[in-house]
N, CA, C and O atoms as CSV, one atom per row, in Angstrom:
chain,resi,resn,atom,element,x,y,z
A,1,UNK,N,N,98.143,75.368,74.577
A,1,UNK,CA,C,99.364,74.820,75.042
A,1,UNK,C,C,99.495,73.488,74.210
A,1,UNK,O,O,98.533,72.720,74.209
A,2,UNK,N,N,100.548,73.195,73.555
A,2,UNK,CA,C,100.589,71.846,73.104
A,2,UNK,C,C,100.909,70.528,74.013
A,2,UNK,O,O,101.417,70.685,75.123
A,3,UNK,N,N,100.690,69.602,73.660
A,3,UNK,CA,C,101.177,68.492,74.781
A,3,UNK,C,C,102.672,68.213,74.360
A,3,UNK,O,O,103.171,67.905,73.278
A,4,UNK,N,N,103.305,68.477,75.855
A,4,UNK,CA,C,104.913,68.293,75.675
A,4,UNK,C,C,105.475,67.150,75.653
A,4,UNK,O,O,106.699,67.024,75.615
A,5,UNK,N,N,104.360,65.829,75.684
A,5,UNK,CA,C,104.753,64.554,75.450
A,5,UNK,C,C,105.205,64.156,73.886
A,5,UNK,O,O,106.003,63.276,73.563
A,6,UNK,N,N,104.662,64.819,73.248
A,6,UNK,CA,C,104.572,64.731,71.870
A,6,UNK,C,C,105.614,65.383,71.172
A,6,UNK,O,O,105.876,65.084,70.007
A,7,UNK,N,N,106.318,66.383,71.893
A,7,UNK,CA,C,107.358,67.292,71.359
A,7,UNK,C,C,108.836,66.672,71.289
A,7,UNK,O,O,109.254,65.686,71.896
A,8,UNK,N,N,109.507,67.491,70.405
A,8,UNK,CA,C,110.989,66.978,70.344
A,8,UNK,C,C,111.641,67.962,71.420
A,8,UNK,O,O,111.118,69.064,71.588
A,9,UNK,N,N,112.692,67.616,72.103
A,9,UNK,CA,C,113.405,67.936,73.216
A,9,UNK,C,C,113.950,69.392,72.829
A,9,UNK,O,O,113.884,70.070,73.855
A,10,UNK,N,N,114.292,69.900,72.118
A,10,UNK,CA,C,114.398,71.234,71.524
A,10,UNK,C,C,113.281,72.026,71.511
A,10,UNK,O,O,113.324,73.194,71.897
A,11,UNK,N,N,112.146,71.430,71.048
A,11,UNK,CA,C,110.869,72.162,70.997
A,11,UNK,C,C,110.390,72.360,72.337
A,11,UNK,O,O,109.765,73.397,72.557
A,12,UNK,N,N,110.585,71.515,73.295
A,12,UNK,CA,C,109.992,71.580,74.700
A,12,UNK,C,C,111.013,72.824,75.274
A,12,UNK,O,O,110.529,73.725,75.959
A,13,UNK,N,N,112.271,72.799,74.980
A,13,UNK,CA,C,113.154,73.859,75.701
A,13,UNK,C,C,112.664,75.159,75.197
A,13,UNK,O,O,112.572,76.177,75.883
A,14,UNK,N,N,112.374,75.055,74.024
A,14,UNK,CA,C,112.203,76.480,73.129
A,14,UNK,C,C,110.892,77.037,73.889
A,14,UNK,O,O,110.900,78.211,74.258
A,15,UNK,N,N,109.844,76.281,74.113
A,15,UNK,CA,C,108.440,76.414,74.580
A,15,UNK,C,C,108.693,76.930,75.908
A,15,UNK,O,O,108.153,77.983,76.248
A,16,UNK,N,N,109.566,76.209,76.806
A,16,UNK,CA,C,109.540,76.677,78.175
A,16,UNK,C,C,110.468,78.005,78.274
A,16,UNK,O,O,110.253,78.827,79.165
A,17,UNK,N,N,111.406,78.165,77.417
A,17,UNK,CA,C,112.216,79.566,77.425
A,17,UNK,C,C,110.988,80.768,76.938
A,17,UNK,O,O,110.827,81.865,77.473
A,18,UNK,N,N,110.382,80.334,76.041
A,18,UNK,CA,C,109.261,81.346,75.402
A,18,UNK,C,C,108.302,81.874,76.517
A,18,UNK,O,O,108.018,83.047,76.761
A,19,UNK,N,N,107.865,80.725,77.142
A,19,UNK,CA,C,107.008,81.183,78.493
A,19,UNK,C,C,107.546,82.013,79.521
A,19,UNK,O,O,106.950,82.907,80.122
A,20,UNK,N,N,108.981,81.560,79.702
A,20,UNK,CA,C,109.917,82.281,80.666
A,20,UNK,C,C,109.968,83.864,80.492
A,20,UNK,O,O,109.923,84.715,81.380
A,21,UNK,N,N,110.081,84.047,79.010
A,21,UNK,CA,C,110.401,85.478,78.565
A,21,UNK,C,C,109.121,86.049,78.711
A,21,UNK,O,O,109.051,87.089,79.366
A,22,UNK,N,N,108.154,85.596,78.255
A,22,UNK,CA,C,106.685,86.106,78.446
A,22,UNK,C,C,106.372,86.568,79.732
A,22,UNK,O,O,105.899,87.691,79.907
A,23,UNK,N,N,106.618,85.723,80.711
A,23,UNK,CA,C,106.515,85.963,82.288
A,23,UNK,C,C,107.185,87.316,82.688
A,23,UNK,O,O,106.790,88.312,83.294
A,24,UNK,N,N,108.365,86.943,82.100
A,24,UNK,CA,C,109.515,88.332,82.692
A,24,UNK,C,C,108.983,89.668,81.985
A,24,UNK,O,O,108.855,90.714,82.620
A,25,UNK,N,N,108.722,89.569,80.795
A,25,UNK,CA,C,108.062,90.637,80.283
A,25,UNK,C,C,106.823,91.325,81.080
A,25,UNK,O,O,106.824,92.475,81.520
A,26,UNK,N,N,105.782,90.393,81.171
A,26,UNK,CA,C,104.630,90.762,81.942
A,26,UNK,C,C,105.178,91.392,83.253
A,26,UNK,O,O,104.877,92.576,83.412
A,27,UNK,N,N,105.815,90.895,84.073
A,27,UNK,CA,C,106.516,91.456,85.230
A,27,UNK,C,C,106.993,92.651,84.916
A,27,UNK,O,O,106.547,93.528,85.655
A,28,UNK,N,N,107.795,93.053,84.031
A,28,UNK,CA,C,108.274,94.244,83.836
A,28,UNK,C,C,107.337,95.265,83.727
A,28,UNK,O,O,107.320,96.295,84.400
A,29,UNK,N,N,106.288,94.826,82.551
A,29,UNK,CA,C,105.412,95.896,82.307
A,29,UNK,C,C,104.577,96.255,83.522
A,29,UNK,O,O,104.246,97.436,83.624
A,30,UNK,N,N,104.236,95.493,84.352
A,30,UNK,CA,C,103.575,95.679,85.668
A,30,UNK,C,C,104.235,96.715,86.507
A,30,UNK,O,O,103.734,97.706,87.037
A,31,UNK,N,N,105.684,96.204,86.521
A,31,UNK,CA,C,106.353,97.382,87.514
A,31,UNK,C,C,106.528,98.577,86.822
A,31,UNK,O,O,106.483,99.643,87.436
A,32,UNK,N,N,106.756,98.526,85.403
A,32,UNK,CA,C,106.758,99.848,84.894
A,32,UNK,C,C,105.581,100.888,84.958
A,32,UNK,O,O,105.714,102.103,85.105
A,33,UNK,N,N,104.363,100.167,84.817
A,33,UNK,CA,C,103.235,100.798,84.774
A,33,UNK,C,C,103.152,101.405,86.205
A,33,UNK,O,O,102.965,102.617,86.314
A,34,UNK,N,N,103.287,100.590,87.345
A,34,UNK,CA,C,103.134,101.347,88.473
A,34,UNK,C,C,104.258,102.366,88.884
A,34,UNK,O,O,104.007,103.074,89.859
A,35,UNK,N,N,105.161,102.482,88.414
A,35,UNK,CA,C,106.370,103.423,88.328
A,35,UNK,C,C,105.655,104.961,87.726
A,35,UNK,O,O,105.702,106.082,88.233
A,36,UNK,N,N,104.958,104.460,86.374
A,36,UNK,CA,C,104.393,105.717,85.798
A,36,UNK,C,C,103.342,106.220,86.408
A,36,UNK,O,O,103.206,107.442,86.452
A,37,UNK,N,N,102.336,105.296,87.036
A,37,UNK,CA,C,101.195,106.025,87.790
A,37,UNK,C,C,101.748,106.763,88.830
A,37,UNK,O,O,101.409,107.925,89.053
A,38,UNK,N,N,102.838,105.970,89.681
A,38,UNK,CA,C,103.210,107.033,90.849
A,38,UNK,C,C,103.881,108.317,90.474
A,38,UNK,O,O,103.815,109.261,91.261
A,39,UNK,N,N,104.396,108.410,89.560
A,39,UNK,CA,C,105.163,109.745,88.997
A,39,UNK,C,C,103.940,110.603,88.605
A,39,UNK,O,O,103.912,111.767,89.006
A,40,UNK,N,N,102.895,110.109,87.831
A,40,UNK,CA,C,101.482,110.870,87.474
A,40,UNK,C,C,100.839,111.367,88.578
A,40,UNK,O,O,100.388,112.512,88.587
A,41,UNK,N,N,100.742,110.527,89.626
A,41,UNK,CA,C,99.836,110.889,90.862
A,41,UNK,C,C,100.596,111.997,91.777
A,41,UNK,O,O,99.995,112.519,92.716
A,42,UNK,N,N,101.869,112.318,91.484
A,42,UNK,CA,C,102.461,113.517,92.282
A,42,UNK,C,C,101.725,114.630,91.948
A,42,UNK,O,O,101.475,115.448,92.833
A,43,UNK,N,N,101.292,114.823,90.699
A,43,UNK,CA,C,100.845,116.137,90.139
A,43,UNK,C,C,99.300,116.309,90.571
A,43,UNK,O,O,98.804,117.433,90.498
A,44,UNK,N,N,98.522,115.206,91.023
A,44,UNK,CA,C,97.231,115.135,91.054
A,44,UNK,C,C,96.803,115.407,92.542
A,44,UNK,O,O,97.444,114.832,93.421
A,45,UNK,N,N,95.764,116.243,92.892
A,45,UNK,CA,C,95.378,116.387,93.966
A,45,UNK,C,C,94.020,115.937,94.438
A,45,UNK,O,O,92.961,116.144,93.845
A,46,UNK,N,N,94.170,115.331,95.514
A,46,UNK,CA,C,92.756,114.467,95.880
A,46,UNK,C,C,92.079,115.290,96.800
A,46,UNK,O,O,92.516,115.531,97.925
A,47,UNK,N,N,90.769,115.832,96.241
A,47,UNK,CA,C,90.094,116.909,96.995
A,47,UNK,C,C,88.689,116.233,96.782
A,47,UNK,O,O,88.401,115.676,95.723
A,48,UNK,N,N,87.785,116.322,97.915
A,48,UNK,CA,C,86.399,115.715,98.212
A,48,UNK,C,C,85.667,117.093,98.602
A,48,UNK,O,O,86.137,117.743,99.536
A,49,UNK,N,N,84.581,117.540,97.946
A,49,UNK,CA,C,83.874,118.329,98.534
A,49,UNK,C,C,82.565,117.816,98.896
A,49,UNK,O,O,82.181,116.840,98.250
A,50,UNK,N,N,81.743,118.315,99.872
A,50,UNK,CA,C,80.567,117.836,100.281
A,50,UNK,C,C,79.376,118.801,99.957
A,50,UNK,O,O,79.715,119.982,99.888
A,51,UNK,N,N,78.137,118.555,99.759
A,51,UNK,CA,C,76.956,119.211,99.524
A,51,UNK,C,C,77.070,120.466,100.366
A,51,UNK,O,O,77.356,120.291,101.550
A,52,UNK,N,N,76.891,121.689,99.941
A,52,UNK,CA,C,76.978,122.806,100.940
A,52,UNK,C,C,78.268,123.425,101.066
A,52,UNK,O,O,78.331,124.568,101.518
A,53,UNK,N,N,79.378,122.764,100.695
A,53,UNK,CA,C,80.667,123.444,100.882
A,53,UNK,C,C,80.672,124.603,99.747
A,53,UNK,O,O,80.073,124.552,98.673
A,54,UNK,N,N,81.486,125.661,100.228
A,54,UNK,CA,C,81.747,126.810,99.363
A,54,UNK,C,C,83.185,126.428,98.651
A,54,UNK,O,O,84.067,125.734,99.158
A,55,UNK,N,N,83.205,127.026,97.408
A,55,UNK,CA,C,84.216,126.650,96.485
A,55,UNK,C,C,84.388,128.023,95.720
A,55,UNK,O,O,83.512,128.880,95.612
A,56,UNK,N,N,85.739,128.086,95.180
A,56,UNK,CA,C,85.977,129.162,94.132
A,56,UNK,C,C,85.964,128.331,92.893
A,56,UNK,O,O,86.213,127.126,92.938
A,57,UNK,N,N,85.636,129.049,91.626
A,57,UNK,CA,C,85.427,128.450,90.528
A,57,UNK,C,C,86.208,128.902,89.609
A,57,UNK,O,O,86.174,130.132,89.566
A,58,UNK,N,N,87.114,128.279,88.621
A,58,UNK,CA,C,87.631,129.009,87.579
A,58,UNK,C,C,87.061,128.725,86.345
A,58,UNK,O,O,86.775,127.592,85.957
A,59,UNK,N,N,86.873,129.915,85.640
A,59,UNK,CA,C,85.991,129.751,84.364
A,59,UNK,C,C,87.129,129.619,83.175
A,59,UNK,O,O,88.078,130.402,83.207
A,60,UNK,N,N,87.055,128.803,82.306
A,60,UNK,CA,C,87.834,128.574,81.455
A,60,UNK,C,C,87.528,129.388,80.082
A,60,UNK,O,O,86.478,130.031,80.067
A,61,UNK,N,N,88.304,129.414,78.998
A,61,UNK,CA,C,87.856,130.240,77.759
A,61,UNK,C,C,86.376,129.683,77.230
A,61,UNK,O,O,85.438,130.388,76.859
A,62,UNK,N,N,86.407,128.598,77.278
A,62,UNK,CA,C,85.099,127.729,76.481
A,62,UNK,C,C,83.776,128.135,77.319
A,62,UNK,O,O,82.734,128.290,76.682
A,63,UNK,N,N,83.775,128.316,78.753
A,63,UNK,CA,C,82.840,128.830,79.351
A,63,UNK,C,C,82.274,130.221,79.331
A,63,UNK,O,O,81.148,130.511,79.733
A,64,UNK,N,N,83.266,131.162,78.765
A,64,UNK,CA,C,82.602,132.486,78.107
A,64,UNK,C,C,81.885,132.372,77.190
A,64,UNK,O,O,82.026,131.376,76.480
A,65,UNK,N,N,80.793,133.413,76.857
A,65,UNK,CA,C,79.767,133.488,75.713
A,65,UNK,C,C,80.761,134.093,74.627
A,65,UNK,O,O,81.790,134.677,74.966
A,66,UNK,N,N,80.421,133.931,73.421
A,66,UNK,CA,C,81.292,134.263,72.385
A,66,UNK,C,C,81.769,135.932,72.248
A,66,UNK,O,O,80.942,136.814,72.477
A,67,UNK,N,N,82.862,136.184,71.942
A,67,UNK,CA,C,83.340,137.449,72.420
A,67,UNK,C,C,83.323,138.101,73.419
A,67,UNK,O,O,83.329,139.332,73.382
A,68,UNK,N,N,83.297,137.360,74.606
A,68,UNK,CA,C,83.333,138.046,75.749
A,68,UNK,C,C,84.539,137.727,76.662
A,68,UNK,O,O,84.672,138.217,77.783
A,69,UNK,N,N,85.465,136.807,76.051
A,69,UNK,CA,C,86.514,136.431,76.717
A,69,UNK,C,C,87.594,137.295,76.645
A,69,UNK,O,O,87.934,137.733,75.546
A,70,UNK,N,N,88.237,137.634,77.751
A,70,UNK,CA,C,89.509,138.720,77.697
A,70,UNK,C,C,90.441,137.909,78.657
A,70,UNK,O,O,90.067,137.462,79.742
A,71,UNK,N,N,91.680,137.772,78.140
A,71,UNK,CA,C,92.725,137.119,79.131
A,71,UNK,C,C,93.257,137.822,80.088
A,71,UNK,O,O,94.091,137.349,80.861
A,72,UNK,N,N,92.778,139.176,80.144
A,72,UNK,CA,C,93.090,139.806,81.313
A,72,UNK,C,C,91.904,140.153,82.374
A,72,UNK,O,O,91.964,140.922,83.333
A,73,UNK,N,N,90.989,139.495,81.997
A,73,UNK,CA,C,89.459,139.656,82.839
A,73,UNK,C,C,89.589,138.263,83.970
A,73,UNK,O,O,89.744,137.076,83.682
A,74,UNK,N,N,89.479,138.823,85.145
A,74,UNK,CA,C,89.358,137.849,86.198
A,74,UNK,C,C,88.511,136.509,85.674
A,74,UNK,O,O,87.570,136.553,84.882
A,75,UNK,N,N,89.003,135.433,86.233
A,75,UNK,CA,C,88.147,134.147,85.571
A,75,UNK,C,C,87.783,133.501,86.892
A,75,UNK,O,O,86.934,132.613,86.803
A,76,UNK,N,N,88.191,133.731,87.936
A,76,UNK,CA,C,87.860,133.057,89.359
A,76,UNK,C,C,86.822,133.846,90.162
A,76,UNK,O,O,86.964,134.986,90.606
A,77,UNK,N,N,85.531,132.878,90.297
A,77,UNK,CA,C,84.297,133.388,90.838
A,77,UNK,C,C,84.089,132.478,92.174
A,77,UNK,O,O,84.603,131.382,92.397
A,78,UNK,N,N,83.300,133.138,92.909
A,78,UNK,CA,C,83.256,132.585,94.050
A,78,UNK,C,C,82.827,133.674,95.386
A,78,UNK,O,O,82.819,134.905,95.361
A,79,UNK,N,N,82.524,132.861,96.393
A,79,UNK,CA,C,82.292,131.678,96.706
A,79,UNK,C,C,80.930,131.054,96.232
A,79,UNK,O,O,79.901,131.730,96.275
A,80,UNK,N,N,80.934,129.743,95.772
A,80,UNK,CA,C,80.053,129.129,95.210
A,80,UNK,C,C,79.649,127.892,95.866
A,80,UNK,O,O,80.521,127.183,96.367
A,81,UNK,N,N,78.151,127.482,95.927
A,81,UNK,CA,C,77.961,126.542,96.936
A,81,UNK,C,C,77.926,125.286,95.854
A,81,UNK,O,O,77.617,125.412,94.669
A,82,UNK,N,N,78.385,123.796,96.637
A,82,UNK,CA,C,78.223,122.855,95.796
A,82,UNK,C,C,77.013,122.148,96.329
A,82,UNK,O,O,76.826,121.844,97.507
A,83,UNK,N,N,76.022,121.871,95.066
A,83,UNK,CA,C,74.925,121.190,95.451
A,83,UNK,C,C,74.965,119.818,95.576
A,83,UNK,O,O,74.291,119.225,96.418
A,84,UNK,N,N,75.770,119.224,94.733
A,84,UNK,CA,C,75.947,117.621,95.018
A,84,UNK,C,C,77.125,117.114,94.035
A,84,UNK,O,O,77.431,117.729,93.013
A,85,UNK,N,N,77.685,116.043,94.419
A,85,UNK,CA,C,78.781,115.366,93.615
A,85,UNK,C,C,78.351,114.572,92.682
A,85,UNK,O,O,77.503,113.764,93.061
A,86,UNK,N,N,78.664,114.530,91.546
A,86,UNK,CA,C,78.272,113.677,90.563
A,86,UNK,C,C,79.061,112.389,90.508
A,86,UNK,O,O,78.472,111.348,90.802
A,87,UNK,N,N,80.347,112.356,90.157
A,87,UNK,CA,C,81.348,111.569,90.409
A,87,UNK,C,C,82.555,111.873,91.041
A,87,UNK,O,O,82.493,112.937,91.658
A,88,UNK,N,N,83.549,111.347,91.094
A,88,UNK,CA,C,84.743,111.540,91.929
A,88,UNK,C,C,85.685,112.818,91.223
A,88,UNK,O,O,86.727,113.200,91.758
A,89,UNK,N,N,85.225,113.332,90.116
A,89,UNK,CA,C,86.036,114.630,89.474
A,89,UNK,C,C,84.954,115.404,88.710
A,89,UNK,O,O,85.138,116.087,87.703
A,90,UNK,N,N,83.853,115.198,89.318
A,90,UNK,CA,C,82.619,115.999,88.540
A,90,UNK,C,C,81.680,116.580,89.886
A,90,UNK,O,O,81.278,115.830,90.776
A,91,UNK,N,N,81.435,117.985,89.844
A,91,UNK,CA,C,80.534,118.472,90.872
A,91,UNK,C,C,79.475,119.529,90.081
A,91,UNK,O,O,79.779,120.170,89.075
A,92,UNK,N,N,78.170,119.566,90.758
A,92,UNK,CA,C,77.310,120.472,90.360
A,92,UNK,C,C,77.179,121.513,91.529
A,92,UNK,O,O,77.068,121.346,92.743
A,93,UNK,N,N,77.231,122.689,90.721
A,93,UNK,CA,C,77.088,124.020,91.743
A,93,UNK,C,C,75.867,124.967,91.400
A,93,UNK,O,O,75.159,124.990,90.394
A,94,UNK,N,N,75.842,125.679,92.453
A,94,UNK,CA,C,74.878,126.882,92.445
A,94,UNK,C,C,75.650,128.038,92.064
A,94,UNK,O,O,76.312,128.708,92.857
A,95,UNK,N,N,75.546,128.258,90.807
A,95,UNK,CA,C,76.153,129.445,90.244
A,95,UNK,C,C,75.432,130.830,90.272
A,95,UNK,O,O,74.204,130.816,90.181
A,96,UNK,N,N,76.046,131.955,90.384
A,96,UNK,CA,C,75.329,133.265,90.311
A,96,UNK,C,C,74.388,133.346,89.251
A,96,UNK,O,O,74.603,132.521,88.362
A,97,UNK,N,N,73.288,134.184,89.054
A,97,UNK,CA,C,72.485,134.195,88.034
A,97,UNK,C,C,73.122,134.747,86.864
A,97,UNK,O,O,72.749,134.476,85.723
A,98,UNK,N,N,74.180,135.599,87.167
A,98,UNK,CA,C,74.691,136.323,86.140
A,98,UNK,C,C,75.640,135.424,85.117
A,98,UNK,O,O,76.040,135.754,84.001
A,99,UNK,N,N,75.851,134.326,85.754
A,99,UNK,CA,C,76.929,133.494,85.037
A,99,UNK,C,C,76.219,132.557,84.060
A,99,UNK,O,O,75.521,131.708,84.616
A,100,UNK,N,N,76.241,132.531,82.934
A,100,UNK,CA,C,75.363,131.879,81.933
A,100,UNK,C,C,76.435,130.774,81.340
A,100,UNK,O,O,77.131,131.053,80.363
A,101,UNK,N,N,76.510,129.543,81.981
A,101,UNK,CA,C,77.015,128.492,81.594
A,101,UNK,C,C,76.704,127.294,82.278
A,101,UNK,O,O,75.924,127.429,83.220
A,102,UNK,N,N,77.152,126.071,82.019
A,102,UNK,CA,C,76.627,124.741,82.581
A,102,UNK,C,C,77.058,124.954,84.127
A,102,UNK,O,O,77.895,125.802,84.434
A,103,UNK,N,N,76.456,124.164,85.029
A,103,UNK,CA,C,76.741,124.102,86.490
A,103,UNK,C,C,77.426,123.121,86.857
A,103,UNK,O,O,77.633,122.859,88.042
A,104,UNK,N,N,77.891,122.415,85.826
A,104,UNK,CA,C,78.893,121.254,86.455
A,104,UNK,C,C,80.351,121.432,85.941
A,104,UNK,O,O,80.668,121.790,84.807
A,105,UNK,N,N,81.226,121.105,87.023
A,105,UNK,CA,C,82.361,121.631,86.783
A,105,UNK,C,C,83.500,120.216,87.275
A,105,UNK,O,O,83.339,119.470,88.241
A,106,UNK,N,N,84.455,120.190,86.416
A,106,UNK,CA,C,85.629,119.243,86.884
A,106,UNK,C,C,86.184,119.582,88.081
A,106,UNK,O,O,86.027,120.789,88.263
A,107,UNK,N,N,86.785,119.035,89.014
A,107,UNK,CA,C,87.355,119.075,89.993
A,107,UNK,C,C,88.785,120.085,89.905
A,107,UNK,O,O,89.063,120.869,90.813
A,108,UNK,N,N,89.448,119.958,88.929
A,108,UNK,CA,C,90.470,120.707,88.651
A,108,UNK,C,C,90.142,122.030,88.604
A,108,UNK,O,O,90.954,122.852,89.030
A,109,UNK,N,N,88.924,122.431,88.090
A,109,UNK,CA,C,88.678,124.037,88.196
A,109,UNK,C,C,87.974,124.391,89.418
A,109,UNK,O,O,87.294,125.413,89.327
A,110,UNK,N,N,87.973,123.829,90.471
A,110,UNK,CA,C,87.324,124.046,91.770
A,110,UNK,C,C,88.512,124.213,92.998
A,110,UNK,O,O,89.350,123.327,93.166
A,111,UNK,N,N,88.487,125.282,93.716
A,111,UNK,CA,C,89.397,125.293,94.857
A,111,UNK,C,C,88.537,125.724,96.067
A,111,UNK,O,O,87.585,126.500,95.985
A,112,UNK,N,N,88.979,125.131,97.205
A,112,UNK,CA,C,88.216,125.576,98.497
A,112,UNK,C,C,88.350,126.830,98.969
A,112,UNK,O,O,89.414,127.446,98.915
A,113,UNK,N,N,87.262,127.294,99.469
A,113,UNK,CA,C,87.035,128.370,99.874
A,113,UNK,C,C,87.028,128.569,101.242
A,113,UNK,O,O,86.149,128.065,101.941
A,114,UNK,N,N,88.132,129.418,101.809
A,114,UNK,CA,C,88.461,129.473,103.417
A,114,UNK,C,C,88.031,130.697,104.029
A,114,UNK,O,O,88.594,131.235,104.982
A,115,UNK,N,N,86.891,131.159,103.371
A,115,UNK,CA,C,86.523,132.523,104.059
A,115,UNK,C,C,87.062,133.682,103.624
A,115,UNK,O,O,87.761,133.617,102.613
A,116,UNK,N,N,86.885,134.835,104.202
A,116,UNK,CA,C,87.086,136.226,103.814
A,116,UNK,C,C,88.729,136.304,103.899
A,116,UNK,O,O,89.425,135.719,104.729
A,117,UNK,N,N,89.075,136.970,103.083
A,117,UNK,CA,C,90.514,137.438,103.265
A,117,UNK,C,C,90.611,139.067,103.554
A,117,UNK,O,O,89.806,139.893,103.124
A,118,UNK,N,N,91.512,139.289,104.195
A,118,UNK,CA,C,91.780,140.993,104.284
A,118,UNK,C,C,92.019,141.666,102.872
A,118,UNK,O,O,91.415,142.638,102.418
A,119,UNK,N,N,92.917,141.020,102.345
A,119,UNK,CA,C,93.298,141.304,100.931
A,119,UNK,C,C,92.783,140.773,100.035
A,119,UNK,O,O,92.889,139.546,100.052
A,120,UNK,N,N,92.031,141.372,98.898
A,120,UNK,CA,C,91.329,140.467,97.778
A,120,UNK,C,C,92.460,139.947,97.084
A,120,UNK,O,O,93.514,140.566,96.941
A,121,UNK,N,N,92.185,138.599,96.580
A,121,UNK,CA,C,92.989,137.971,95.529
A,121,UNK,C,C,92.975,138.626,94.199
A,121,UNK,O,O,91.900,138.957,93.697
A,122,UNK,N,N,94.069,138.827,93.618
A,122,UNK,CA,C,94.151,139.483,92.207
A,122,UNK,C,C,93.462,138.593,91.174
A,122,UNK,O,O,93.289,139.138,90.083
A,123,UNK,N,N,93.059,137.409,91.288
A,123,UNK,CA,C,92.171,136.542,90.407
A,123,UNK,C,C,90.998,136.517,90.817
A,123,UNK,O,O,90.293,135.688,90.242
A,124,UNK,N,N,90.382,137.278,91.816
A,124,UNK,CA,C,88.992,136.944,92.169
A,124,UNK,C,C,88.109,138.068,91.113
A,124,UNK,O,O,88.695,139.055,90.668
A,125,UNK,N,N,87.054,137.868,90.872
A,125,UNK,CA,C,85.927,138.698,90.537
A,125,UNK,C,C,85.376,139.548,91.520
A,125,UNK,O,O,84.429,139.096,92.164
A,126,UNK,N,N,85.785,140.713,91.771
A,126,UNK,CA,C,85.008,141.778,92.787
A,126,UNK,C,C,83.815,142.428,92.083
A,126,UNK,O,O,82.980,143.037,92.750
A,127,UNK,N,N,83.711,142.316,90.751
A,127,UNK,CA,C,82.784,143.219,90.193
A,127,UNK,C,C,81.107,142.619,90.570
A,127,UNK,O,O,80.910,141.414,90.725
A,128,UNK,N,N,80.201,143.447,90.660
A,128,UNK,CA,C,78.795,143.001,90.893
A,128,UNK,C,C,78.210,142.635,89.370
A,128,UNK,O,O,78.738,143.054,88.340
A,129,UNK,N,N,77.101,141.833,89.407
A,129,UNK,CA,C,76.444,141.470,88.281
A,129,UNK,C,C,76.069,142.920,87.366
A,129,UNK,O,O,75.597,143.954,87.838
A,130,UNK,N,N,76.320,142.737,86.360
A,130,UNK,CA,C,76.088,144.046,85.365
A,130,UNK,C,C,76.929,145.104,85.234
A,130,UNK,O,O,76.723,146.078,84.511
A,131,UNK,N,N,78.102,144.876,86.093
A,131,UNK,CA,C,79.190,145.940,86.164
A,131,UNK,C,C,80.348,145.382,85.097
A,131,UNK,O,O,80.494,144.195,84.807
A,132,UNK,N,N,81.122,146.469,84.585
A,132,UNK,CA,C,82.001,146.006,83.520
A,132,UNK,C,C,83.481,146.794,84.001
A,132,UNK,O,O,84.504,146.648,83.331
């Protein structure tokens, strides 16, 4: 910041005006950023699982072995036990032996298990290991 005592009067006014514009832009950016965050958070769900909780897991296309993915095949498996929480959005799970994929999942692919339903869910994998 230059020494204002050695500047011309118009230069001082220009510097003051420039600082004011900079401060207004900074304030506007902060309010816009908080507005965007509020809108984005509407679509997020805050879910925390504890070790021992049972969850449903959705397997994505990249989780299937080569040439085994079928878009009509059920992709939801469970209930699966949570072993531990790695961070806010990643959990390590105890997968069934017939599932050959990494046991760490993002929270967006996990859903709470609420016990047995009378009517099976159409997205649930009801087949036993080895059946097709």
